[in-house]
ROMARZA-759386 format. One record per residue (C-alpha): residue number from 1; x, z, y. Coordinates in steps of 0.05 Angstrom, whole numbers. Example, Ala and Ser with C-alpha at 12.3 -4.5 7.8 and 13.67 -1.06 7.14 Angstrom:
2
1|246|156|-90
2|273|143|-21
***
This chain:
947
1|-3|2|-4
2|35|-23|62
3|25|13|132
4|-29|-24|156
5|-74|-5|98
6|-53|63|106
7|-73|63|180
8|-141|32|174
9|-155|86|108
10|-133|141|150
11|-170|118|211
12|-231|97|167
13|-287|152|192
14|-261|133|273
15|-273|64|262
16|-341|72|221
17|-363|123|272
18|-340|61|334
19|-380|3|299
20|-437|35|258
21|-488|24|316
22|-474|-56|324
23|-436|-85|254
24|-458|-166|261
25|-398|-183|310
26|-339|-151|265
27|-375|-175|199
28|-382|-236|225
29|-318|-247|252
30|-289|-218|179
31|-331|-274|148
32|-305|-339|198
33|-225|-311|183
34|-250|-314|112
35|-233|-238|99
36|-309|-234|64
37|-338|-287|28
38|-401|-322|55
39|-446|-288|-4
40|-412|-219|0
41|-422|-224|77
42|-509|-240|71
43|-506|-186|30
44|-471|-134|74
45|-522|-153|133
46|-582|-135|83
47|-555|-59|82
48|-560|-1|128
49|-509|-9|184
50|-462|41|168
51|-466|24|92
52|-446|-49|113
53|-384|-28|153
54|-365|18|90
55|-363|-39|43
56|-326|-79|90
57|-273|-34|102
58|-262|-24|28
59|-251|-98|23
60|-208|-99|76
61|-164|-45|44
62|-151|-80|-15
63|-97|-121|11
64|-43|-120|52
65|-60|-187|80
66|-135|-179|91
67|-119|-105|129
68|-76|-147|178
69|-128|-198|193
70|-174|-140|211
71|-137|-121|259
72|-140|-186|289
73|-207|-199|287
74|-216|-117|316
75|-183|-146|372
76|-230|-208|385
77|-284|-164|386
78|-261|-100|416
79|-313|-114|482
80|-367|-103|430
81|-352|-32|422
82|-330|31|465
83|-278|41|501
84|-246|84|454
85|-238|33|408
86|-209|-8|452
87|-159|40|467
88|-149|49|391
89|-130|-23|380
90|-84|-29|455
91|-43|30|416
92|-52|-1|348
93|-41|-75|361
94|7|-70|415
95|64|-112|380
96|16|-166|364
97|3|-227|416
98|-26|-203|474
99|-105|-206|473
100|-137|-265|495
101|-213|-248|537
102|-270|-271|497
103|-290|-294|575
104|-239|-341|579
105|-269|-417|579
106|-253|-460|528
107|-249|-524|565
108|-275|-588|522
109|-224|-636|512
110|-235|-698|555
111|-176|-747|591
112|-153|-728|651
113|-186|-772|714
114|-129|-798|749
115|-157|-814|816
116|-206|-787|870
117|-258|-842|851
118|-257|-823|779
119|-252|-745|801
120|-321|-757|842
121|-352|-782|792
122|-337|-731|737
123|-395|-696|740
124|-446|-748|764
125|-508|-758|717
126|-561|-811|710
127|-615|-755|740
128|-577|-728|802
129|-527|-744|845
130|-460|-691|852
131|-454|-682|940
132|-386|-707|958
133|-375|-631|983
134|-387|-601|924
135|-334|-641|880
136|-286|-590|890
137|-322|-537|857
138|-328|-572|788
139|-254|-551|774
140|-257|-480|800
141|-251|-427|746
142|-253|-349|764
143|-179|-321|779
144|-157|-275|731
145|-172|-211|777
146|-248|-244|772
147|-241|-247|700
148|-225|-180|695
149|-285|-143|737
150|-325|-197|686
151|-300|-168|616
152|-349|-104|622
153|-414|-126|647
154|-413|-200|611
155|-390|-153|544
156|-458|-106|561
157|-497|-172|572
158|-470|-203|498
159|-487|-144|468
160|-557|-138|491
161|-578|-210|469
162|-540|-199|404
163|-592|-136|394
164|-649|-188|421
165|-630|-247|379
166|-601|-215|318
167|-668|-206|282
168|-715|-262|261
169|-794|-246|244
170|-800|-271|170
171|-858|-269|130
172|-836|-264|47
173|-872|-255|-19
174|-859|-196|-65
175|-887|-147|-108
176|-952|-182|-99
177|-961|-181|-36
178|-939|-225|28
179|-901|-180|72
180|-887|-184|146
181|-817|-161|167
182|-757|-181|206
183|-688|-197|177
184|-632|-213|198
185|-619|-283|228
186|-562|-311|187
187|-604|-296|127
188|-665|-319|146
189|-658|-379|187
190|-663|-447|164
191|-636|-509|200
192|-670|-558|237
193|-666|-635|246
194|-651|-650|315
195|-635|-721|338
196|-639|-765|399
197|-706|-778|436
198|-715|-852|450
199|-785|-851|469
200|-793|-870|543
201|-858|-837|545
202|-900|-777|510
203|-964|-790|470
204|-1023|-747|490
205|-1058|-745|422
206|-1052|-689|373
207|-983|-664|362
208|-990|-663|290
209|-1001|-735|290
210|-959|-755|348
211|-899|-722|310
212|-917|-757|241
213|-906|-812|284
214|-839|-798|305
215|-815|-781|237
216|-837|-850|217
217|-802|-892|268
218|-736|-844|267
219|-722|-831|203
220|-732|-908|185
221|-705|-944|243
222|-655|-905|277
223|-582|-885|237
224|-596|-829|269
225|-547|-768|293
226|-577|-704|273
227|-546|-654|326
228|-541|-581|313
229|-564|-537|370
230|-493|-515|389
231|-472|-589|400
232|-530|-602|453
233|-484|-607|509
234|-431|-639|466
235|-399|-706|500
236|-436|-765|487
237|-441|-838|512
238|-380|-884|536
239|-362|-833|582
240|-348|-779|530
241|-379|-723|588
242|-419|-672|569
243|-484|-674|598
244|-508|-623|644
245|-590|-621|635
246|-616|-633|564
247|-684|-634|546
248|-707|-611|478
249|-782|-625|459
250|-819|-608|392
251|-892|-593|380
252|-916|-521|371
253|-890|-487|303
254|-834|-541|296
255|-778|-475|313
256|-759|-499|384
257|-757|-420|404
258|-724|-404|342
259|-667|-449|356
260|-660|-427|425
261|-658|-358|388
262|-599|-381|341
263|-563|-424|397
264|-561|-358|446
265|-548|-308|387
266|-484|-359|364
267|-455|-350|442
268|-469|-282|445
269|-427|-268|383
270|-376|-312|411
271|-374|-374|365
272|-410|-421|399
273|-406|-453|473
274|-343|-414|489
275|-342|-463|547
276|-392|-415|577
277|-373|-349|621
278|-452|-333|619
279|-517|-360|589
280|-589|-340|625
281|-641|-345|574
282|-706|-349|609
283|-781|-354|582
284|-826|-392|620
285|-875|-342|598
286|-846|-279|638
287|-834|-330|692
288|-914|-340|699
289|-922|-256|725
290|-874|-280|782
291|-924|-301|844
292|-884|-282|901
293|-829|-332|930
294|-753|-307|912
295|-676|-326|910
296|-649|-352|835
297|-604|-291|856
298|-670|-239|859
299|-700|-268|793
300|-635|-264|756
301|-615|-187|783
302|-691|-166|763
303|-683|-204|689
304|-605|-183|675
305|-603|-112|719
306|-529|-101|684
307|-510|-168|721
308|-533|-161|780
309|-466|-138|822
310|-427|-194|789
311|-479|-250|802
312|-441|-270|857
313|-373|-286|823
314|-414|-319|775
315|-440|-365|819
316|-373|-380|848
317|-358|-424|780
318|-432|-452|763
319|-393|-503|720
320|-390|-439|668
321|-461|-423|673
322|-516|-445|629
323|-582|-435|638
324|-633|-433|581
325|-707|-444|600
326|-754|-444|533
327|-824|-457|536
328|-845|-504|592
329|-911|-515|569
330|-931|-446|572
331|-908|-446|651
332|-978|-438|687
333|-949|-467|755
334|-951|-533|776
335|-891|-581|789
336|-874|-625|835
337|-820|-669|806
338|-831|-723|859
339|-825|-688|925
340|-763|-690|957
341|-705|-650|950
342|-696|-587|987
343|-634|-559|1004
344|-632|-484|976
345|-586|-445|949
346|-579|-380|902
347|-601|-336|959
348|-666|-382|987
349|-724|-353|969
350|-782|-403|946
351|-832|-401|895
352|-811|-398|833
353|-845|-468|807
354|-798|-497|861
355|-726|-456|835
356|-751|-492|769
357|-754|-562|804
358|-688|-550|837
359|-663|-521|771
360|-669|-577|732
361|-657|-634|792
362|-591|-611|800
363|-610|-603|875
364|-600|-527|850
365|-530|-507|826
366|-515|-588|803
367|-443|-562|767
368|-493|-508|724
369|-509|-532|652
370|-589|-536|637
371|-621|-531|561
372|-700|-545|571
373|-748|-530|513
374|-821|-558|515
375|-874|-594|477
376|-889|-668|481
377|-951|-653|519
378|-914|-633|580
379|-891|-675|631
380|-816|-673|646
381|-785|-733|675
382|-727|-762|631
383|-703|-795|694
384|-670|-709|700
385|-635|-706|641
386|-579|-738|611
387|-595|-725|544
388|-664|-716|515
389|-662|-688|447
390|-735|-686|404
391|-732|-633|345
392|-763|-663|280
393|-772|-594|236
394|-745|-598|173
395|-715|-645|121
396|-727|-647|50
397|-666|-601|38
398|-686|-556|95
399|-756|-550|60
400|-720|-526|-11
401|-677|-480|30
402|-728|-443|62
403|-771|-439|4
404|-719|-413|-33
405|-704|-355|21
406|-781|-341|25
407|-801|-321|-47
408|-749|-271|-80
409|-759|-297|-147
410|-712|-365|-155
411|-757|-387|-212
412|-824|-383|-167
413|-783|-421|-112
414|-769|-466|-154
415|-841|-480|-178
416|-871|-468|-111
417|-822|-532|-85
418|-836|-580|-142
419|-910|-579|-131
420|-898|-590|-55
421|-850|-648|-80
422|-904|-680|-117
423|-969|-674|-61
424|-964|-719|-10
425|-1016|-681|34
426|-972|-616|32
427|-900|-650|28
428|-911|-681|93
429|-945|-619|120
430|-882|-581|100
431|-830|-608|151
432|-862|-568|205
433|-833|-491|198
434|-887|-460|208
435|-937|-499|159
436|-888|-482|110
437|-885|-415|130
438|-969|-427|119
439|-957|-466|50
440|-907|-413|21
441|-957|-356|32
442|-1018|-396|4
443|-972|-416|-63
444|-956|-350|-73
445|-1022|-325|-108
446|-1020|-385|-155
447|-937|-383|-180
448|-917|-311|-170
449|-876|-294|-234
450|-911|-222|-239
451|-977|-256|-245
452|-968|-308|-291
453|-1010|-279|-345
454|-1073|-279|-292
455|-1106|-344|-294
456|-1129|-384|-231
457|-1202|-348|-252
458|-1179|-284|-236
459|-1140|-293|-177
460|-1166|-340|-126
461|-1216|-373|-166
462|-1186|-435|-143
463|-1135|-484|-164
464|-1073|-486|-127
465|-1089|-524|-61
466|-1083|-604|-61
467|-1114|-612|17
468|-1098|-591|87
469|-1164|-556|87
470|-1153|-524|19
471|-1077|-494|38
472|-1113|-463|99
473|-1163|-434|68
474|-1117|-399|16
475|-1068|-377|61
476|-1129|-344|98
477|-1157|-315|37
478|-1085|-279|22
479|-1076|-254|84
480|-1149|-217|82
481|-1140|-192|14
482|-1069|-168|11
483|-1078|-140|81
484|-1139|-129|113
485|-1171|-102|49
486|-1111|-73|7
487|-1141|7|4
488|-1208|-23|-24
489|-1195|-84|-64
490|-1155|-101|-133
491|-1130|-163|-151
492|-1185|-177|-201
493|-1235|-163|-139
494|-1285|-224|-141
495|-1281|-270|-87
496|-1348|-266|-48
497|-1335|-193|-45
498|-1267|-195|-18
499|-1298|-250|39
500|-1361|-197|49
501|-1310|-148|65
502|-1285|-194|123
503|-1341|-228|143
504|-1347|-195|211
505|-1278|-208|232
506|-1274|-279|210
507|-1338|-296|246
508|-1315|-264|312
509|-1248|-295|302
510|-1280|-364|289
511|-1328|-359|342
512|-1273|-344|394
513|-1229|-408|355
514|-1284|-451|360
515|-1310|-443|440
516|-1243|-444|464
517|-1216|-512|431
518|-1273|-540|469
519|-1234|-523|526
520|-1172|-538|507
521|-1159|-458|511
522|-1103|-432|471
523|-1071|-363|512
524|-1126|-307|518
525|-1117|-243|549
526|-1145|-180|532
527|-1208|-192|572
528|-1221|-246|530
529|-1224|-213|466
530|-1262|-166|489
531|-1320|-213|500
532|-1321|-229|432
533|-1307|-151|409
534|-1237|-159|388
535|-1199|-97|403
536|-1115|-98|404
537|-1127|-38|356
538|-1164|-91|306
539|-1099|-135|305
540|-1054|-74|284
541|-1101|-57|233
542|-1125|-113|196
543|-1106|-183|172
544|-1118|-209|243
545|-1049|-195|259
546|-1023|-259|213
547|-1077|-301|255
548|-1082|-272|320
549|-1016|-257|357
550|-1006|-206|412
551|-941|-227|463
552|-911|-195|528
553|-904|-237|590
554|-866|-185|627
555|-912|-127|630
556|-979|-153|608
557|-1000|-172|537
558|-1026|-238|527
559|-1052|-267|460
560|-1055|-333|424
561|-1073|-355|355
562|-1011|-354|305
563|-1011|-441|303
564|-1059|-485|337
565|-1076|-510|264
566|-1093|-439|251
567|-1145|-440|306
568|-1169|-503|289
569|-1184|-483|215
570|-1224|-412|240
571|-1263|-460|279
572|-1275|-502|232
573|-1299|-450|180
574|-1341|-414|235
575|-1379|-482|245
576|-1380|-492|165
577|-1416|-415|152
578|-1468|-429|212
579|-1496|-503|203
580|-1551|-498|159
581|-1590|-560|156
582|-1565|-642|143
583|-1596|-651|212
584|-1546|-604|246
585|-1483|-629|211
586|-1497|-701|222
587|-1506|-679|305
588|-1446|-641|302
589|-1406|-700|277
590|-1425|-741|322
591|-1416|-694|378
592|-1342|-680|348
593|-1328|-758|338
594|-1353|-791|389
595|-1385|-741|448
596|-1452|-753|422
597|-1486|-692|458
598|-1549|-675|415
599|-1616|-682|453
600|-1637|-625|419
601|-1611|-577|364
602|-1633|-510|322
603|-1552|-494|323
604|-1521|-458|382
605|-1455|-487|365
606|-1484|-555|390
607|-1512|-521|458
608|-1437|-519|485
609|-1427|-566|539
610|-1343|-554|549
611|-1331|-618|510
612|-1297|-671|544
613|-1300|-737|520
614|-1231|-747|539
615|-1213|-696|493
616|-1238|-724|439
617|-1173|-734|398
618|-1153|-664|399
619|-1209|-653|360
620|-1191|-696|303
621|-1147|-641|264
622|-1212|-599|269
623|-1263|-650|245
624|-1219|-654|187
625|-1218|-585|166
626|-1294|-585|185
627|-1295|-626|128
628|-1257|-592|81
629|-1293|-529|90
630|-1364|-558|75
631|-1335|-582|15
632|-1308|-511|2
633|-1386|-491|17
634|-1418|-532|-22
635|-1379|-513|-91
636|-1399|-441|-72
637|-1333|-420|-54
638|-1357|-387|15
639|-1405|-342|-22
640|-1403|-275|12
641|-1388|-307|84
642|-1462|-340|75
643|-1524|-315|56
644|-1566|-371|44
645|-1550|-443|21
646|-1558|-502|65
647|-1622|-541|69
648|-1629|-591|21
649|-1557|-571|-1
650|-1556|-619|-65
651|-1572|-675|-11
652|-1520|-671|36
653|-1456|-712|3
654|-1506|-774|5
655|-1542|-758|71
656|-1463|-756|90
657|-1449|-823|60
658|-1498|-856|100
659|-1478|-831|163
660|-1396|-858|146
661|-1434|-918|124
662|-1464|-926|194
663|-1393|-912|233
664|-1363|-958|197
665|-1412|-1014|201
666|-1443|-1007|266
667|-1393|-989|310
668|-1320|-1017|335
669|-1280|-960|322
670|-1208|-941|360
671|-1151|-947|308
672|-1149|-877|312
673|-1222|-854|309
674|-1222|-902|243
675|-1158|-871|215
676|-1194|-796|232
677|-1258|-815|188
678|-1213|-835|129
679|-1178|-767|128
680|-1248|-736|136
681|-1265|-762|75
682|-1211|-756|44
683|-1210|-686|60
684|-1285|-679|40
685|-1262|-713|-28
686|-1334|-733|-47
687|-1337|-790|-95
688|-1413|-806|-85
689|-1399|-790|-1
690|-1332|-837|-6
691|-1367|-896|-56
692|-1425|-897|6
693|-1385|-908|57
694|-1317|-957|26
695|-1365|-1013|18
696|-1373|-1020|89
697|-1306|-1025|114
698|-1297|-1094|119
699|-1229|-1105|159
700|-1181|-1049|181
701|-1130|-1049|239
702|-1085|-994|245
703|-1030|-1040|283
704|-976|-999|306
705|-1008|-931|282
706|-944|-905|254
707|-971|-886|187
708|-947|-823|144
709|-946|-827|76
710|-1007|-781|77
711|-1043|-830|121
712|-1029|-887|65
713|-1059|-829|15
714|-1126|-831|49
715|-1130|-906|60
716|-1122|-908|-8
717|-1167|-859|-35
718|-1229|-883|6
719|-1210|-964|-7
720|-1207|-948|-82
721|-1286|-942|-73
722|-1291|-1003|-51
723|-1315|-1064|-99
724|-1305|-1119|-55
725|-1246|-1150|-26
726|-1218|-1125|42
727|-1229|-1188|91
728|-1161|-1158|131
729|-1116|-1100|127
730|-1064|-1096|192
731|-1012|-1053|189
732|-969|-1080|225
733|-909|-1037|259
734|-942|-976|218
735|-879|-960|196
736|-906|-939|118
737|-831|-952|91
738|-824|-956|10
739|-867|-899|-4
740|-925|-910|40
741|-932|-987|5
742|-923|-957|-59
743|-990|-906|-41
744|-1024|-970|-27
745|-1000|-1016|-84
746|-1061|-1004|-126
747|-1109|-1031|-67
748|-1062|-1093|-42
749|-1093|-1149|-90
750|-1155|-1140|-57
751|-1129|-1157|14
752|-1143|-1225|35
753|-1103|-1226|102
754|-1045|-1170|96
755|-999|-1158|146
756|-934|-1109|141
757|-894|-1128|197
758|-843|-1091|217
759|-850|-1038|168
760|-784|-1021|140
761|-785|-1052|79
762|-728|-1070|34
763|-726|-1105|-39
764|-765|-1052|-72
765|-827|-1073|-30
766|-809|-1142|-38
767|-813|-1121|-120
768|-880|-1087|-108
769|-907|-1137|-71
770|-890|-1191|-121
771|-922|-1149|-163
772|-989|-1153|-130
773|-978|-1236|-120
774|-976|-1232|-199
775|-1039|-1193|-215
776|-1094|-1233|-242
777|-1135|-1206|-187
778|-1098|-1218|-132
779|-1140|-1241|-73
780|-1079|-1247|-13
781|-1093|-1305|25
782|-1046|-1292|85
783|-985|-1248|76
784|-945|-1219|135
785|-875|-1195|121
786|-840|-1209|186
787|-783|-1165|208
788|-775|-1123|134
789|-701|-1127|105
790|-725|-1156|42
791|-653|-1188|41
792|-640|-1246|-10
793|-657|-1210|-76
794|-728|-1188|-51
795|-748|-1257|-24
796|-728|-1286|-94
797|-768|-1232|-125
798|-830|-1268|-80
799|-803|-1338|-100
800|-824|-1316|-180
801|-890|-1293|-161
802|-914|-1353|-119
803|-891|-1396|-175
804|-956|-1384|-213
805|-997|-1352|-152
806|-1063|-1398|-141
807|-1089|-1350|-81
808|-1031|-1345|-19
809|-1042|-1397|30
810|-992|-1384|84
811|-924|-1334|83
812|-896|-1310|142
813|-820|-1288|130
814|-797|-1286|192
815|-737|-1247|206
816|-731|-1215|141
817|-646|-1209|123
818|-656|-1284|69
819|-584|-1315|71
820|-568|-1380|33
821|-574|-1344|-36
822|-640|-1324|-18
823|-668|-1397|-28
824|-628|-1408|-97
825|-704|-1416|-136
826|-744|-1433|-72
827|-754|-1509|-92
828|-765|-1492|-170
829|-815|-1445|-157
830|-853|-1467|-95
831|-853|-1539|-121
832|-898|-1509|-178
833|-948|-1478|-132
834|-1008|-1520|-107
835|-1038|-1471|-54
836|-986|-1449|-9
837|-999|-1495|55
838|-957|-1451|108
839|-882|-1419|96
840|-857|-1393|162
841|-782|-1378|151
842|-747|-1379|215
843|-699|-1324|240
844|-665|-1318|174
845|-588|-1341|162
846|-597|-1393|108
847|-532|-1438|118
848|-532|-1507|102
849|-540|-1505|34
850|-610|-1463|49
851|-628|-1523|100
852|-624|-1577|50
853|-676|-1542|-4
854|-715|-1530|45
855|-716|-1609|63
856|-715|-1616|-24
857|-777|-1578|-25
858|-811|-1614|39
859|-809|-1676|-3
860|-836|-1639|-61
861|-892|-1619|-31
862|-923|-1658|20
863|-979|-1602|34
864|-935|-1550|50
865|-913|-1538|122
866|-847|-1505|134
867|-826|-1477|194
868|-757|-1461|192
869|-739|-1463|262
870|-764|-1440|326
871|-780|-1500|368
872|-812|-1538|309
873|-873|-1501|326
874|-902|-1494|395
875|-944|-1437|376
876|-897|-1403|340
877|-859|-1394|411
878|-917|-1376|447
879|-928|-1327|396
880|-855|-1298|411
881|-861|-1303|481
882|-931|-1262|478
883|-889|-1207|441
884|-835|-1207|483
885|-876|-1199|544
886|-920|-1141|509
887|-857|-1103|490
888|-840|-1104|564
889|-897|-1066|576
890|-894|-1022|518
891|-829|-980|527
892|-846|-943|451
893|-830|-1008|429
894|-772|-1028|458
895|-741|-962|445
896|-739|-978|373
897|-680|-992|342
898|-717|-1055|288
899|-744|-1087|353
900|-665|-1094|386
901|-641|-1119|322
902|-707|-1165|316
903|-699|-1192|384
904|-624|-1203|369
905|-643|-1249|313
906|-681|-1284|352
907|-636|-1302|401
908|-589|-1324|353
909|-646|-1372|319
910|-653|-1406|382
911|-589|-1417|390
912|-578|-1449|327
913|-645|-1492|333
914|-629|-1506|409
915|-590|-1570|398
916|-652|-1600|362
917|-696|-1603|415
918|-661|-1606|485
919|-731|-1637|514
920|-802|-1633|515
921|-851|-1578|516
922|-821|-1541|455
923|-753|-1541|477
924|-782|-1510|547
925|-813|-1458|517
926|-752|-1445|470
927|-715|-1437|537
928|-762|-1392|570
929|-762|-1354|507
930|-693|-1341|512
931|-678|-1326|579
932|-741|-1271|577
933|-698|-1230|512
934|-629|-1235|539
935|-656|-1205|606
936|-699|-1155|567
937|-641|-1132|527
938|-596|-1121|581
939|-654|-1086|628
940|-648|-1031|570
941|-575|-1015|559
942|-549|-955|598
943|-483|-953|628
944|-462|-907|570
945|-476|-964|523
946|-533|-930|494
947|-603|-973|473
***
């Protein structure tokens, strides 16, 4: 045993006494120094602080090398602990290298500017202009004297932030109940998928649908770069300059606030963003309480009182400051983004809304860095940010990681994960962290290892959930059974009895939820709750704490539902148990889906006049939940909540079938509305109803709808009940991918005109479509596969399928990656085909051999019109001109990488064909198209080279 080991063993009790109040920094740095293994480190975090440190010291003292490393680590983290420990460190580490304060900023490596012009633009960004008079300040860093004065307050700040962020509220299943507890953030946190956000505008549709669309676009089209939260401010673009203003958006429940919590934790523990001396995290919920004008100095001095005296020193080096502004969507004050910049400084007293705008726009502390989080529905113009990111939730491996962490039993976790993976409805939901929690809670009842001997009929009297509505009902039932009624029910208690015991609370809460969603209200005061006879005491003593959550805005307690979808499900449940006749149900659907107020109704639910027709889209998830809970009621699974059956209950599926018939037959439905009706039918999941509605769907246009696998499942579920052909199925620009197409495979042969343009399809999709064309039941006449990367192998499959196909008359394969090899069997196969009349194959590099083969095919098939060059067809040129103009208007299309690639392919095709038509109308149209594409591509490239 060397001297260092002897020292540590002799001083063990002193060291434990000095560090046991806050072991996290020491343990984390020991792990990063590889003194502790990752598994050992995580196990220590689950122990009591004193026990964890005692175990760590035992490991440290086991070798001379680890003992020496311990002293090095102790020097690094001494500022987190008392002055006695700091004196001890100075005494016993005197011979080591001088202590490097954790306060010293770590500069991001970058090339040095050589001239005054370069210096001027060093911190210049797209969103705002850096005034010339502050260019010198960027290079100013605190002097060593100032660093010394900042050391104590910044250490206090880091310690405060660590204690506030190291615990993550989590929910885990074990010992027969689902428990709500706090775990260390390093144990429970599951990383998120964050990537660049290239959408020029934000959607106003329901957040869940918007996220699904965004995932469909980004996952398949972009070779997207995953951005870890700690790298949000990393250098980017050709300039390699770190962005100063970063916007991070994501829907409710996607994990933005938890990611911010982890970000703050990592800085406070000294492991991330060390270029910043100080991080100020501000929540908009708290800023809502500030009514009077105030200065930034006053705001920060009140929020971080222990930093008040040091703020002037901190402001003297603004480039070393980071502001994290969390939850702009919760800010109650209006923000004027278009007003002129006001000349304010850190001492100027202005309304808090003006402070926020000035900080984000850069008119206040332009050299400081800002990270803003918000939901997509909140306006925060992109022009003020140098990086815009979107949180997409989990990837598949994170879903598995989360599931493993949720359950204590690894075998149960694997079973639940497999079930999620094999159920498309649930699988798509699981990418949202909060939904993943709801799913895991709902599944616990069915897969818990200690209850494997108990059949479903003895537990929930249900099979594992398959639809979204069933998942939410199981979640709610689990919360009711295990939390509200622990003292009055056993596991074998019948479901109806459990629900009857919670009937009063569910009814009250459902009424609050329903009346609030009609007003688009999601945050409530204590007075709001009292109007519905709900008190804060109720939230603590019943299952309501898992449904309605309190949060503080400073000293004021506010309330919100656990998630918007929980509110929507409870509202749907309330409506389901309070509608008593067929007429009420039909009037309700007319009201919620189309805004038709009933002239008279026996139901109080339909007398509410708060519904605005402009908000109908926001009710789409609610209507799906309603159809799902209505099915639950008709199956007798809400007994205990309802006292009597519905009037003519057995006839309701038929009456609903007639209602859906009328909608598909008599209305010109918007894309999103039509899709929502399909989902409603799938949630209702009754063959009698769907069999009546499906035959009325003659055409279905979901162009640009960005469909998910669940959307494709809804399409398949409904259309499988239609006995006749579908005149047109337009899924152009829907991004369904191979998986979505596979889901639709059983119905594709019945589509007379099938539009699959720009759908991220590849060779596998071509193989699948070839099987459709070979089917004896194939009724496809027009097939549009443009803009999919089918490649030569995929197209060879299509030629083979067409050899004996007798239905296809038009085939469009523009820009599908066909090469010379892809034409090898085209003559042999298509010369035998007798029905194909039009083949478009422009935008493909088939080479000279390919062109000769097309000429040979043309000779053998005189009736086949082959369009191989853009200049060959005036109508085609006009169609592409229309498409370019459409992209110019719709920035969402232009931001898609696939369209950029497609435009470049068109350009190449035009250049290749240019010599063949130098004069005439076709040539003029070709030149016009070429010029517009070049202009469009140039307009979408920013100075960093990013599109």
